[in-house]
N, C-alpha and C positions, 0 to 999 in steps of 0.2 A: 327358671329351674333352680338357680341358685337360691332365690328367695324361698322357693317352697322347700328345699332341703334344709335351710335353716330353720324354718317353721317345724318340719318334722323332726329335726334334732332336738329341738326344744321340747316338743311334746313327748317324744320317746324317753327322754331323760326323766320326765315326771313319772313314767310307768317301770323303768328299768334302771337298775343301779349300774352307774358307770357305762351308760349306754354309748355304743358307737354305731352309728347308722351306715351300714355297709352298702345297701342298696335299696331302692324303692320303685314301685310302678304303680300306676293308677289302675284300678279295676273298673271298668265302665258299666258293668252290670248295675242296674238300679238307677232310679231317676230321683232319688230324694236325698240320700246322704252321700257325701263324697268319701270314697273308699279307696285305701291304698294297701298294697302289700309292702310291709317293710321288714328288711333283714337287719337284725340288730344283735350284735355280739354271737353271731353264727346261727341265729335262730330266726324263723320267719314268724311274722305276726300280721293280723289285719288290723289296720288302725282306720277309724271312721270319724269324720266330723259330722256330728248329729245336726240335721236341719231342724233348728228350733222354731222356725216359721210354720212348719208343718206339725211338729211334736212340741206343743206348747207346755207340756207338763213333763219335762225331761227327767224330773225325780220320780214320777209315777212310771215312766217309760222304763228306766233302768232298774227300777224295784221290781216290775214284772218280770224282766229278763233275768235278772240275778236270782229271784226266788225260784223261778221255773227251772232255770239250768242248774242250780244247786240241788234241787230235788231230783232232777233227771241223772245228775252225776251219782248220787247215792243209789238209784235204782239200778243204774248200769254197772256200777262197781259190785253190787249185791249179786247181779246176774253173771259177774265174771267177764264184763266187757271192758273196753277201753274208753273211758270218758272223755279223754283228750281228742278222740276221733268220732265218738258217737253223738256228742252234743257240743254246742258252742260253750267255750270256757273263757269267761271274762278274765281279764288280767287287772289286778288292783294297782293303783298308784303306789308310789312309795310311802305315802301317808295313809294308805288303807282305804281309799275311796275307789269308786268305779268309773268315775269320770274326772277329767282334768279340763279346766277352762282357762283360756287367757284371751288376749285381745283378738286372736285369729279364730276363735270359736270353742265350742263344746266337744270333746273327744272322749272316745272309749276304745279299748283295745281287746282283740280277743286272740287266742292261740290260733296259729294257722293249721288248718286241717291237711296233712300231707298226703299225697299220692291219691288224691281224689279230685273230681272236676264236676262243676255244674254246668247244665247243658240248657240252652234256651228252647230247643226243640229235641224230640226222641230221636237220636241219630242211629239207634240200633233197636231191632225188636225186643220188646220186654222192658224197655226203659220207662215207659209209663207205668207199667205194673210195679217196678221197683219203686217208683216214687210214691205208689199208693201203699206199699209196704211201710215205707218210711213214715209216711204221715199216719197210718194206722198204729204203728209202733209208738209214735210220739203221743197219740190219744191214749193209747193202753198204758203206758208208762206213767202217764199223768192222771190216771182214773181216780187215783185216791187223793190228788191234790184238791185243796179247797179253792175252787176257781173264783169264789166270791171275794176272795182276798185281793184280787187283782184289780188294778185301776182300769178304767175304761179310756184308753188313750185316744180313741176316736169315738165321740159320743154317737150312739144310735147307728153304728156302722151296719149293722144287718138287722136293723129294727124295721122290717118291711112295712109295717103300718105307718111308721113315721116317714118312710121314703114315699109312700102312697099320698100322704098328706102333702109333702114337698111337691109332688107331681100336680096334685089338685090346685095348690097355690100357683104353681107356674102356668097352669092352664087358665085359671081365671084372670092372672095378670097378663098373660100373652105379651110379655115385653118385647119379643122379637117380631110380633105380628105373624107367626107362622102357623097357628093352630089349624087353619084352613087347609094347608098342605098335607096334614097328617091326620085327617078325621078318622080314617080306618084304625090307625094305630091308637089313637086316643080312645077310641070306642073299645078296642080289645082290652087295653090297660084298665079302663074304668069298670069293665065287666069283672075284674078280678079283685074288687075291693074285699068281698067277703072272704076270698081265700088268703089274703094277705096276712092275717094273724094265726095261721095254721100253727107255726112254729112257736112264735112269740107268746101266744096265750098259754101253750103247754108248758114252756119255760117258767111262766109266772105262776102257775098253779102247781108245778112240781111234777107233772106227768112226764116231762123230758128233764133229765138231769143237767144242771149247769156244769159245763166242762171248760177246761182250757181250750180255747180255739186259736188256730194259728192265723186264719183269715186272709191268707195269700198262698193257697196251696198249689202254686204252679210248679212245673218240673224244675225250673232254674232255682228253686228254693230247697232242692235237695242235693247233697253232695254224693256222687257216685263214685264207688271205689274203682281205681283205675285197672286193678288187677282182676277182681271178681265181678265187676259190673253191678254190684249190689248198691242199693240206696243205704247209706250208712248214717247220714246226719241231716237233720232239718235245720235250715238257717233262715236268717232275716226274721228275727222274732219281734220286731218293732209293733206289729199289729196284734201280738198276743194279747187276748182278752177274755173275760168271761163270756160264754155264749153256749150255743149248741154244736155238737160234732157234725150235725146235718149240714151247717154252714161250710164246714171245710170239705166234706164229702161233695156236696152239691157243686161247690165252685169249681172243683177239680174236674167233675163231669162236663159242666158248662164249658170250660175252656178246653179241656183235653180230649173229650169224645166228640167234639163237633167235627163235622166233615168239611168245614170250610173256615175261611178267615172271618174275623170278627165284623168286618165291613164288606162282605161279598154281596154284590149287587144282583147276581142271578140267585134268587131264592130257591130255585129248583136244585141247586147244588148244596143246599144247607139242610142237614139232618144230624140226628145223633147216631153215631156208628156203633152198633151192637157189639162188635168185636172189641172195640176200645172201652166200651162201657163194662163188658165182662172182664176184660184185663184188669180194669181198675177195681172192680168189685172183688175179684178174686184175691188181689193183693192186699186190699184194705181189710177185708173180713178175715183173712188168715192171720192178721196181727190183733184184730179187735174181738174175735170170738168170745174171749173169757170175760170182757167187760161191756160188751154192747147190751143195751136193754131191749125188751120186746117192743116197747113204744118206739125206740130208735129204728129197729128193724122195719116196723111197719111204716114208717114216714121216711125211710131212707130215700125212695125214689121221689117223694115230695120235696126233699132237701135239693135234689137236682133241679126240679121244676122251679122251685121258689128262688134259688140263687140266680137262675137264668131269667126268670121273671123280674126280679129286683134289679138285675143289672140293665136290662132292657128298658125298664122304667126310668132308671137314672139317666141312661142316654137321652131318652125321650124328654125328660125334665130339662137337661141341658140344652137340648136343641130348642126347646120352647123359650128358654131364657137367653138364648143368643150365643150358646157354645163358650160359656164362661168357665167351666171347669175342666172337661176332658180336652185334651190337646187334639186339634183337628188339623188334617193336611189338605183338605179340599172342601169346598162348600157342600153341605148335605151330609157329611160323613157320619155325624151323630145320628142322622135319620136312617142311614144305612145300618149302622150298628143296632139301632132299634129294631129294625125289621129282621135283622139275622136272629136276635134273641127271641123275638116273637115267633118266628118260624120254628126255631128250637123247642120252645114252649109247646107249641102246637104239636109237633112231632112227638115229644115225650109224653103228652096227654093221650095222643092217638094210640100210641103204643105202649100204654102203661102196662097192660098184662104181659107183654113180651119182656119189658125190663124187670118188672117185679118177679118174673119167673126166674130170671138171671140171679137176682138176690137170694131167692129161696134155694137155688142150686148150691150156693156157697155158705149159706147160714146153717 
């Protein structure tokens, strides 16, 4: 503990003049960077050691975050909001940089957002909808930002045809000798080859606008105001990249509107919950109405299907390769994950009219 304190004292001194570290605590949320709350000279900050094994272009990473948050600050100030609470605020080092590096690692610092909490699951009614409003507001505020100026921090992250090609390669190589165990699942995903370019082809030819996408739109990446219960700030911008807003909407539905855990073995328990779907659509579109395009509206439900399809395909690819990417806690977990995503896709396809009617209700 004393060694860590000495490291943090040195790092904080690079960001804050005459820094006195009064207290610190580790924040365990997140699996990539090391995050601590530090109290320095009477004020709280978030200090993160960036995992450069995962993020191999830290210059591009911090460039994305700084340009997006600076743009957001200007928009929030113009609207009469509080930029210190409504967007992440990077703290520069004393020599004017956004990062500090020494023998212990590469660090960045943010202002601590006071009187707000992030939750791993919706503990109160309406919390999922509040996350939808926050992500919709994030998209809307950044509607005029030139997303093509951003670096691609994780190449082809939501390039579904590339994910399909990876799946085909894993199937052909069959490294773990497992393909005979999942013939039904393989057949299902192979049948979706022509569907995979639905979003990417429209991004390429301009039918869909290239936007700033968050790419990790889970509830725990929204700060919820302790007093009002409102979603006030989107956090964890490491995966901010150019893409389609359909990715962000779709992944929220995939994860947040499912009736069951991601590795549920009883597939009869797995379906897309209409009430949760509607809660998210209502919140998201309440913030996006002024900037969403007709083509995006038309493909909104396809965003949910596509992100669920892609995720399941990635689980199956990893299963065929011997579970080398996703962490597993028991044998066959990736195959269980594959099957839940497959069931969700089938459910969202079968009830397309029902879900698209929900979208039309709020657009």
